[in-house]
PASE-408143 format. One line per field, with one value per residue (C-alpha): residue number from 0; y, z, x negated. Coordinates in steps of 0.1 Angstrom, whole numbers, plus 5000, padded with zeros to 4 digits. Layout:
num = (NUM,...)
c2 = (Y,...)
c3 = (Z,...)
c1 = (X,...)
This chain:
num = (0,1,2,3,4,5,6,7,8,9,10,11,12,13,14,15,16,17,18,19,20,21,22,23,24,25,26,27,28,29,30,31,32,33,34,35,36,37,38,39,40,41,42,43,44,45,46,47,48,49,50,51,52,53,54,55,56,57,58,59,60,61,62,63,64,65,66,67,68,69,70,71,72,73,74,75,76,77,78,79,80,81,82,83,84,85,86,87,88,89,90,91,92,93,94,95,96,97,98,99,100,101,102,103,104,105,106,107,108,109,110,111,112,113,114,115,116,117,118,119,120,121,122,123,124,125,126,127,128,129,130,131,132,133,134,135,136,137,138,139,140,141,142,143,144,145,146,147,148,149,150,151,152,153,154,155,156,157,158,159,160,161,162,163,164,165,166,167,168,169,170,171,172,173,174,175,176,177,178,179,180,181,182,183,184,185,186,187,188,189,190,191,192,193,194,195,196,197,198,199,200,201,202,203,204,205,206,207,208,209,210,211,212,213,214,215,216,217,218,219,220,221,222,223,224,225,226,227,228,229,230,231,232,233,234,235,236,237,238,239,240,241,242,243,244,245,246,247,248,249,250,251,252,253,254,255,256,257,258,259,260,261,262,263,264,265,266,267,268,269,270,271,272,273,274,275,276,277,278,279,280,281,282,283,284,285,286,287,288,289,290,291,292,293,294,295,296,297,298,299,300,301,302,303,304,305,306,307,308,309,310,311,312,313,314,315,316,317,318,319,320,321,322,323,324,325,326,327,328,329,330,331,332,333,334,335,336,337,338,339,340,341,342,343,344,345,346,347,348,349,350,351,352,353,354,355,356,357,358,359,360,361,362,363,364,365,366,367,368,369,370,371,372,373,374,375,376,377,378,379,380,381,382,383,384,385,386,387,388,389,390,391,392,393,394,395,396,397,398,399,400,401,402,403,404,405,406,407,408,409,410,411,412,413,414,415,416,417,418,419,420,421,422,423,424,425,426,427,428,429,430,431,432,433,434,435,436,437,438,439,440,441,442,443,444,445,446,447,448,449,450,451,452,453,454,455,456,457,458,459,460,461,462,463,464,465,466,467,468,469,470,471,472,473,474,475,476,477,478,479,480,481,482,483,484,485,486,487,488,489,490,491,492,493,494,495,496,497,498,499,500,501,502,503,504,505,506,507,508,509,510,511,512,513,514,515,516,517)
c2 = (5213,5244,5255,5273,5302,5312,5332,5355,5362,5396,5382,5364,5394,5415,5389,5391,5429,5426,5410,5435,5447,5460,5447,5416,5404,5372,5348,5343,5310,5300,5306,5287,5257,5256,5257,5229,5207,5212,5197,5161,5144,5111,5097,5069,5052,5026,4997,4971,4947,4952,4920,4922,4931,4918,4949,4968,5001,5027,5061,5086,5087,5112,5134,5152,5172,5151,5173,5163,5135,5104,5079,5046,5057,5089,5071,5045,5072,5090,5058,5049,5084,5081,5048,5062,5093,5071,5045,5016,5006,4972,4966,4970,4936,4946,4977,4979,5004,5010,4991,5019,5009,5034,5019,4983,4993,5012,4979,4955,4978,4984,4950,4931,4957,4976,4955,4975,5009,5026,4999,5011,4982,4958,4968,4960,4987,5015,5030,5032,5063,5062,5059,5092,5092,5118,5098,5067,5085,5100,5066,5051,5021,5012,5010,4981,4986,4983,4977,4983,4956,4931,4948,4939,4953,4968,4939,4964,4980,4946,4936,4969,4960,4926,4943,4968,4959,4921,4923,4943,4913,4896,4915,4889,4903,4897,4910,4940,4951,4948,4964,4995,5000,4996,5016,5043,5050,5047,5071,5097,5094,5097,5127,5145,5142,5152,5183,5196,5208,5206,5169,5164,5180,5157,5126,5135,5142,5110,5083,5100,5095,5102,5078,5070,5086,5064,5076,5073,5058,5033,5004,4994,5029,5018,4986,5004,5027,4997,4982,5014,5015,4979,4986,5015,4992,4968,4993,5026,5017,5041,5070,5061,5061,5096,5108,5096,5111,5145,5145,5133,5101,5069,5045,5011,4982,4949,4935,4964,4957,4920,4928,4950,4923,4897,4922,4928,4891,4881,4910,4908,4886,4911,4941,4923,4915,4951,4963,4937,4947,4984,4980,4990,4976,4940,4943,4912,4897,4864,4875,4880,4844,4831,4861,4855,4818,4825,4850,4823,4796,4819,4830,4794,4784,4812,4801,4767,4780,4783,4813,4839,4852,4882,4881,4845,4859,4881,4852,4838,4870,4879,4843,4845,4879,4867,4837,4860,4887,4867,4832,4835,4844,4809,4797,4825,4808,4841,4847,4811,4812,4845,4827,4795,4815,4835,4817,4828,4808,4785,4759,4751,4744,4777,4761,4736,4765,4775,4751,4754,4743,4710,4718,4689,4696,4732,4722,4697,4722,4750,4727,4715,4751,4762,4731,4742,4778,4768,4744,4772,4796,4770,4763,4800,4805,4776,4788,4823,4812,4788,4815,4838,4838,4811,4776,4784,4815,4796,4769,4795,4814,4783,4770,4804,4807,4771,4776,4801,4780,4743,4724,4702,4669,4662,4625,4602,4612,4650,4657,4691,4716,4738,4710,4707,4744,4741,4711,4728,4744,4781,4805,4836,4852,4880,4865,4876,4864,4836,4821,4808,4776,4792,4823,4811,4807,4841,4857,4839,4854,4889,4883,4872,4894,4927,4936,4951,4938,4972,5008,5022,5036,5060,5070,5081,5107,5124,5119,5146,5172,5169,5172,5206,5218,5208,5212,5184,5207,5179,5160,5189,5184,5213,5210,5213,5242,5260,5253,5268,5298,5304,5302,5329,5352,5350,5358,5386,5403,5400,5415,5452,5469,5455,5455,5427,5427,5396,5385,5385,5366,5340,5337,5331,5305,5288,5286,5272,5245,5237,5234,5209,5189,5186)
c3 = (5041,5054,5043,5009,5026,5043,5011,5018,5054,5064,5080,5048,5027,5051,5048,5010,5011,5032,5003,4986,4952,4938,4924,4946,4951,4967,4946,4957,4972,4941,4919,4941,4943,4905,4898,4924,4910,4874,4882,4881,4907,4910,4945,4956,4990,5001,5024,5041,5070,5100,5104,5142,5150,5116,5116,5084,5080,5054,5043,5016,4988,4964,4958,4927,4899,4868,4837,4803,4793,4814,4788,4799,4789,4808,4839,4836,4834,4864,4885,4874,4883,4918,4923,4912,4934,4965,4953,4956,4919,4926,4959,4949,4950,4935,4928,4933,4914,4905,4875,4849,4815,4815,4846,4833,4801,4820,4837,4808,4784,4746,4733,4750,4750,4718,4694,4664,4678,4648,4646,4677,4701,4692,4722,4755,4772,4749,4774,4802,4808,4807,4842,4859,4861,4888,4910,4904,4915,4945,4957,4952,4933,4898,4891,4869,4868,4833,4838,4863,4890,4890,4888,4909,4902,4932,4946,4963,4929,4914,4943,4940,4903,4914,4937,4911,4875,4879,4904,4879,4856,4882,4870,4866,4865,4902,4914,4891,4902,4939,4935,4917,4940,4972,4963,4947,4981,4999,4975,4980,5018,5015,4991,5015,5044,5023,5008,5035,5070,5080,5071,5092,5122,5117,5115,5147,5166,5154,5156,5174,5146,5109,5080,5063,5028,5001,4983,4945,4940,4968,4969,5005,5015,4999,5018,5051,5043,5038,5071,5089,5072,5081,5117,5119,5105,5134,5162,5151,5127,5141,5140,5104,5094,5109,5090,5057,5064,5073,5043,5020,5010,5004,5033,5027,5024,5041,5008,5005,5040,5033,5001,5020,5046,5019,5001,5033,5039,5004,4999,5034,5024,4997,5020,5047,5020,5009,5045,5049,5017,5024,5057,5061,5093,5086,5048,5040,5005,5022,5033,4997,4986,5019,5019,4982,4989,5020,5000,4973,4999,5017,4985,4973,5007,5005,4969,4982,5009,5002,5024,4997,4980,4961,4960,4948,4913,4931,4944,4910,4894,4922,4921,4884,4888,4915,4894,4863,4881,4906,4893,4879,4913,4926,4901,4910,4931,4947,4961,4972,4990,5007,5022,5030,5050,5069,5103,5102,5070,5058,5033,5052,5042,5023,4992,4991,4987,4952,4929,4898,4912,4923,4960,4968,4938,4948,4983,4970,4946,4972,4998,4973,4964,5000,5006,4979,4991,5027,5015,4993,5023,5045,5018,5012,5050,5052,5022,5036,5070,5056,5035,5064,5090,5101,5111,5147,5139,5111,5135,5159,5132,5115,5147,5154,5118,5116,5148,5130,5100,5110,5112,5144,5141,5162,5152,5123,5104,5108,5096,5081,5106,5079,5068,5104,5104,5072,5086,5119,5123,5114,5143,5144,5171,5166,5156,5160,5148,5173,5157,5128,5131,5118,5104,5068,5071,5087,5058,5033,5050,5047,5011,4999,5022,5017,4986,4995,4979,4976,4965,4993,5011,4984,4978,5014,5006,4981,5001,5025,4998,4997,5035,5032,5002,5016,5054,5071,5085,5086,5112,5136,5168,5187,5215,5192,5174,5207,5214,5180,5188,5219,5197,5174,5203,5216,5182,5177,5210,5199,5164,5156,5145,5165,5136,5111,5074,5056,5045,5080,5093,5066,5079,5114,5102,5083,5114,5134,5108,5106,5144,5143,5115,5129)
c1 = (4969,4986,5020,5021,5039,5006,4997,5026,5018,5005,4974,4964,4969,4948,4920,4921,4920,4887,4869,4846,4858,4890,4924,4925,4960,4972,4993,5030,5040,5059,5029,5006,5030,5034,4997,4991,5018,5007,4972,4962,4941,4923,4922,4900,4896,4870,4878,4856,4857,4835,4814,4816,4852,4866,4888,4897,4878,4887,4875,4885,4859,4874,4904,4891,4907,4911,4907,4920,4943,4946,4933,4917,4882,4885,4897,4869,4843,4857,4858,4823,4809,4824,4807,4774,4778,4781,4756,4781,4783,4769,4787,4824,4841,4874,4895,4932,4953,4989,5003,5002,4989,4960,4945,4948,4931,4903,4893,4898,4881,4886,4877,4905,4932,4927,4905,4914,4907,4891,4865,4847,4856,4828,4807,4824,4804,4813,4837,4811,4791,4753,4738,4728,4691,4690,4713,4692,4660,4677,4689,4654,4667,4678,4715,4723,4760,4774,4811,4839,4845,4873,4907,4938,4973,4991,5012,5035,5043,5050,5072,5091,5098,5111,5136,5147,5141,5144,5173,5193,5194,5217,5248,5275,5311,5319,5285,5285,5319,5311,5277,5290,5319,5299,5268,5289,5305,5271,5254,5282,5277,5239,5242,5266,5242,5212,5227,5250,5241,5277,5277,5246,5264,5294,5272,5254,5286,5304,5277,5248,5222,5218,5218,5186,5185,5168,5137,5141,5107,5105,5131,5123,5137,5170,5169,5163,5192,5215,5203,5212,5246,5254,5243,5268,5295,5288,5285,5300,5327,5353,5328,5318,5355,5359,5329,5342,5376,5361,5338,5366,5348,5366,5359,5343,5366,5362,5348,5323,5310,5307,5288,5263,5257,5250,5227,5208,5204,5193,5168,5154,5123,5113,5116,5095,5069,5067,5062,5034,5016,5018,5001,4964,4948,4956,4959,4938,4941,4947,4982,4994,5000,5015,5039,5049,5054,5075,5097,5102,5110,5135,5153,5155,5171,5196,5205,5215,5238,5275,5282,5273,5304,5292,5254,5249,5237,5212,5192,5181,5168,5142,5129,5123,5107,5084,5073,5068,5048,5028,5028,4992,4979,4986,4960,4935,4908,4897,4932,4935,4901,4912,4941,4921,4895,4921,4928,4964,4972,4943,4955,4986,5022,5027,5012,5041,5066,5055,5072,5050,5017,5002,4997,4975,4953,4949,4940,4914,4899,4897,4882,4855,4848,4844,4821,4798,4797,4789,4762,4747,4747,4729,4704,4697,4692,4668,4648,4647,4635,4609,4591,4583,4556,4531,4542,4549,4568,4585,4597,4612,4629,4642,4657,4673,4686,4698,4718,4739,4747,4743,4775,4777,4795,4826,4828,4820,4852,4847,4812,4821,4833,4848,4870,4882,4888,4910,4928,4937,4971,4971,4972,4993,4972,4947,4914,4877,4844,4843,4874,4854,4833,4801,4787,4790,4827,4830,4811,4833,4864,4849,4839,4874,4895,4877,4899,4933,4965,4982,4973,4995,4964,4954,4991,4993,4967,4990,5022,5009,5013,5051,5052,5035,5055,5088,5091,5110,5137,5163,5143,5140,5160,5177,5151,5122,5138,5142,5105,5095,5117,5095,5064,5080,5088,5052,5038,5064,5053,5016,5022,5022,5044,5073,5097,5092,5099,5112,5078,5064,5094,5088,5052,5063,5088,5060,5038,5066,5072,5035,5034,5063,5047,5012)
C-alpha cells in the first residue's frame, strides 16, 4: 500500500542491490503501475452479525489474482474455492455482487442462463469444481456443498442506474434544454477547478472552499456536487460570480439556479438511499425495502406538487426505474422478513407505499411465516432438551431452555408475543438483543439480516489503490504542506550526500505524500 514512487528511491535500490546475485534492477514507477493496472483481482469480504451486540462484523477473505478470462464458470470456481479454503461453504447465507452479467451467470449456472451451450448444460452442477479432499480432511468434516449460495445483485448499483440511465429517459423538450444548459456550465466550472491550480486558488479566495468534483462512476458524487453548488448560490453568490468572470465561464442564469434547486429536491430521496445502502455498520438487509418504499412515496408526492417548473418530467422516470429494478423484491419473502424482524421497520406503514402489492396480504403472509418459524424453533428446543440427561437433569435443562423461547401471555388477545412485537410502532433508536421478545425472534433477525444489500464493502478494498497511485494533492492545505516541508528538511539533513538528485527528491516527495495520506 505504499506509493509506487518508492521503487525509484535510493534506499529501495540499495536494498535491491544487497540481494545476492547479479543484474538485479528495480522497475521504474511507470512500469510497476502499468503491470499492476493490467492485472485482474477478485475481492471477497465476509460479513456477519454478532449474536450478543447485534453489530455488523466484517473481514476481508481474499484479494487474489484472477488469471484468465472472467467467464461465469471461472468466477464460480474461484468463489467456490475461497469458500472451501475457509471452510464456510455450507454457512454462507447469501452473496452480494455487482450487476455484471458474468457474476449473475456464475450464480444461476449454465442450465438457466445458457441452456444451449454446446449441449453441456444438462447437469446443473457442471460448473462447480470437485471438492478438495485435502481441505475436507484438514477440516475434519465432509463438505457437501454442490452449488453457490443465493445471489443478490448490488442494490447500490441498481439505484445508481435509476439515477442515471432511467433518469435520462425524462428528456422532454423543456427539461432537456434546461438540463443541457445548466449542467454544461457546471461541468465547465468543475473541469476548471480540477485541471487548474490557478482556478483552485481563485475558488479558495472568493468563497473560502472548493467545489465538489463529480466522480464519473458514482452518481451520488454528482448529486453532492450539485448540493455544494446550490449552497454557494445561496450563501456565496457574489463570490461565485467573480469566479466565473475570472475563469471566463458564463455565469448561471436565474433559470439555471432554479433548475438545480429542483434537481436537488427531486433526486434527494435517491441520493439518501444510496448513502444508506453503501454504509457498512448498519447495512442490514431489512433496510432495503423500507428505503425503496420511502423513495417511491417521496417521488410520488413531489410529482403531485405544482411547484416544479423544469423537473416535473424527472419525477416519473425514476419511479418507473425503481419499480422495474426493485419491484420483484417486494414479493421476495426473505427481504420482507428481514424488514419484519428489524425493530426499526417491522411490518409497518412502509408496505403501503409500494403501489403494486397487496400490503395487507403481504403482512398476513409474513406474520404466518414468522409464526411457523418461531414454533419450529420452540419445538426444536424442546426436542433437544428432552433427549439429554436423566429425568432430573432433563427437568432443569428444559426449564432453562424453555425460558429462552417460551412466549408469555400479556392478555387473552395477545397470546403470541412476536405478533405484539410486529404490531408495535417501529423504533428508530439503537436496539440490542433485549429489544426482541425472545431468543427465537432475535435469531430470525440475525438469519435474515446477515446478507448485505450492497457490494460497496468489497469495492472499498480496491478504492485504496487509486489513492496510492494518485496522491490527493488537491486536498492538501497550506498548513499541512508546511508540515510536510519540515519532514523533508529533517530527512534531508539525515541523508548523505547533502546534495540530492531528482530521483531522491521524488522519493522525499513520495514519503511526504504518504505521511499526509495515512
